C-alpha positions in Angstrom: 14.9 -26.5 80.4 16.8 -24.7 83.1 18.9 -26.5 85.7 17.4 -24.1 88.3 14.0 -24.6 89.9 12.4 -21.9 92.0 9.4 -22.9 94.1 9.1 -26.0 92.0 9.0 -24.1 88.6 11.7 -24.5 85.9 12.0 -21.9 83.3 13.2 -22.3 79.7 16.1 -19.9 79.9 19.7 -20.3 79.1 22.3 -20.3 81.9 25.4 -18.5 80.7 27.5 -18.6 83.8 26.9 -20.1 87.3 29.1 -20.1 90.4 28.8 -21.2 93.9 30.6 -19.9 96.9 31.1 -21.7 100.2 31.0 -19.6 103.3 32.4 -21.5 106.3 30.7 -20.5 109.6 32.7 -20.5 112.8 31.4 -20.8 116.4 31.8 -17.4 117.9 32.2 -18.9 121.4 35.4 -20.6 120.4 37.0 -17.8 118.3 40.0 -16.1 119.6 43.7 -15.2 119.5 46.2 -17.1 121.6 49.2 -15.6 123.4 51.4 -16.5 120.4 49.0 -14.6 118.2 47.7 -17.8 116.4 44.0 -17.9 115.7 41.7 -20.6 117.1 38.1 -21.3 116.1 35.8 -24.2 115.4 34.1 -24.5 112.0 30.5 -25.6 112.6 28.6 -25.3 109.3 28.7 -24.2 105.6 26.4 -22.0 103.6 26.5 -22.2 99.8 25.6 -19.1 97.8 24.8 -19.6 94.1 25.2 -16.7 91.6 24.4 -16.9 87.9 23.7 -15.0 84.8 20.9 -16.0 82.4 19.9 -15.0 78.9 16.9 -15.9 76.7 17.7 -19.3 75.1 20.7 -19.1 72.9 20.3 -19.2 69.2 16.7 -18.2 69.5 15.2 -14.7 69.1 11.6 -15.8 69.1 8.8 -14.5 71.3 8.6 -17.7 73.4 12.2 -17.3 74.5 11.7 -13.7 75.4 8.5 -14.5 77.3 10.2 -17.3 79.3 13.0 -14.9 80.2 10.4 -12.2 81.2 8.5 -14.8 83.4 11.8 -15.8 85.1 12.6 -12.1 85.8 9.1 -11.4 87.1 9.4 -14.5 89.4 12.8 -13.7 90.9 12.0 -10.0 91.5 8.7 -10.7 93.2 8.6 -9.4 96.8 8.8 -12.8 98.4 10.8 -13.3 101.6 11.8 -17.0 101.3 12.1 -19.1 98.1 12.6 -22.9 97.8 15.3 -23.4 95.2 16.9 -26.4 93.6 20.4 -25.9 92.3 23.0 -28.2 90.7 25.4 -29.6 93.3 28.2 -32.1 92.4 26.6 -34.6 90.1 23.1 -34.1 91.5 21.2 -31.2 93.0 20.4 -29.7 96.3 17.1 -28.1 97.5 17.1 -25.3 100.1 15.4 -22.2 101.4 16.9 -19.0 100.1 16.6 -15.3 99.8 17.1 -13.2 96.7 18.5 -9.8 97.7 18.9 -8.2 94.3 18.8 -9.0 90.6 19.7 -6.9 87.5 19.7 -7.1 83.7 20.0 -4.8 80.8 18.2 -3.9 77.5 20.2 -5.4 74.6 18.0 -4.0 71.9 14.6 -2.6 71.2 13.1 -3.0 67.7 9.6 -2.8 66.3 8.0 -2.7 69.8 9.9 -5.8 71.0 12.5 -5.5 73.8 15.3 -8.0 74.1 16.7 -8.1 77.6 19.6 -10.2 78.8 22.6 -10.5 81.2 20.3 -11.2 84.1 22.4 -11.6 87.3 21.0 -13.0 90.5 22.3 -14.6 93.7 20.5 -17.0 96.0 21.5 -16.7 99.7 20.6 -19.6 102.0 18.6 -18.8 105.1 20.4 -21.4 107.1 23.5 -23.6 106.6 23.2 -26.5 104.2 26.0 -28.5 105.8 26.9 -29.1 109.5 29.8 -30.7 111.2 
C-alpha cells in the first residue's frame, strides 16, 4: 500500500521518488536591513511541501495496478479546494490540510485497447504552517 493517504484513502500505487521542502516563514514586521547592510528578521513558522512521482505498482502490468493508478490520478485531479493528507515525516507521519495546484503524467504505451500511464508528478502545498516557534 501507499505511504500516502488522501482524505483517509490509501492507494495501491508505487512511490518512485518523494521529496519534501521546508519553507521558513519570516515575520514581515521584523524584516529589514540595518545601517551596516546586514539583514534582520524573525523566523516564526515552517511549511513543508511534499512532491513525489508515482507509477503503477512495480513489477506488475496487470489491470488491478492500472486501475489503482487511474483511481489515484482521478482523486488528485478532482476539483477540490482543500485535501487532508498524511505524509511520511521522520520515522512517523504527519497529517495536514493541503492544496494540489497541478499534477501531470504521460502515456508510456498503448496496446490492445489498454493504456499504461506513469510518471505522475504531484505536489502538496500546506494551507497553513505545520510548525511554529
